[in-house]
N, C-alpha and C positions, 0 to 999 in steps of 0.2 A: 337842164337842172340835173345835177348828179348828187346822189346820196352816198356815194362810195366812201367818202371820208367823213361823213356826218356822224355825230355821236348818238345814233339811234339803233343799236344792235338788234333790239327786238323788232322794231318797225321794219328794218331792212330785211331781216330774216323772214318775217311774215309776208312782206311785199314780194320778195323773190319766190317764196313758196306759192303764193296766190298766182303769180305769173306762170310758174313752171309746172305746178302739180294740181292745184285745187280744181281746175275746170277740165272737162272732158268734151269730146265731140265738137259740135258746132260752136258751143260757147268758148271752148279753148281756142278754136281757130280764130274767132273774132278777137279774143284778148291778145293772142299772138299778133294778129294784124294790127292791133292798137300799138304794139311795141314798134312796129315798122312805120307808124304814122304819128305825127305830132298830136298833142291834145289841145283842143281849143278851150281857152279860159272863158268862164262865164262870170258875170258880176250880179246877176239877178238873184237877190236874196231868197225869193220864193222858190226858185228852181234849186238853189243850193240846199235849202231846207228839205225840199222833196227828195233830193238825192240822198241826203243823210238819213232821212226817215225810212226810205226804201232799203238802204244798205244796213241800217242799224235801228230796227224797230224797237219800240219801248218794251215789248214783251220779252226780249232777250234779257235774261238775268245777268246783271253785271257784278263781277267780283269786286270786292273792295280794292280801290287803287287802280282799277283797269278802265280803259276807254275803248270804244269801238273805232277801229281804223279801217277805212275803205279805200279800194282802188278799182277803177279810176277815181281820182279825187272828186269830192262833192262839188268843187268849184270848176268842174270841166263839163263840157257838153256830152261826154260819155258816161256821166254819173249813173247810178243805179236806177233812178226813176225814168231815165231816158231809154232804158232797155226793155224790150218785150220778152227777153229770155235772160236767164241767170248767167250773164257773162261778165261778172264783176266779182271781186273778192272782199272779204272782211275778216278781221281777227281782233281779239282782245289784246291790247298792248298797255304797258304802264302809262298812266296819265302824264307823268313827267316827260316821257318820250313823245307822246302825242302832242303835248303842248309845245315842246321844243321843235318838233317837225312842223307844226302849224305856223309857228313864228318864222321859221326858216323859209317856208313856202311863201308866206306873205312878204317877207323881205326880198325874196327872189322876184316876185311879181313887181314890187316897187322899184328895185334896183335896175331891173331889165326893162321896165316900163311895159309889162305884159298887160295889155288892156283887154276889155271885153272882145271876144272873138279872135284875139291873137293866139297863135299856135306856139307850143313849146314841146320840147322833147324831154323824156325822163330816161335816165340811164340806170339800168338795173345793175347793182354791184355784183 
């Protein structure tokens, strides 16, 4: 999956930042390792919800029109709840971009028939 040509400038910028700068030490090493390895998709709704809740807890005050975006994606086996250390990133992004990105990711899963446990690559622009 490539987001290089997708219309999500804010999400792309934050994603690239999280991958390149946000994490340090062992956490950064693990996230960089994730870039060298594919992400396995999950379809378990409970695990997906746990990943979202871990990365984007309710206590974070949300600005109007913003949504919490996390990486690795909540629908992957490397989501935030699966980590025993802070080796994932999150950022506030415009809701419209978040929704567009989610639709595109879902369409990618369907078009490429990415099923539970199937692995896929993410290209950082």
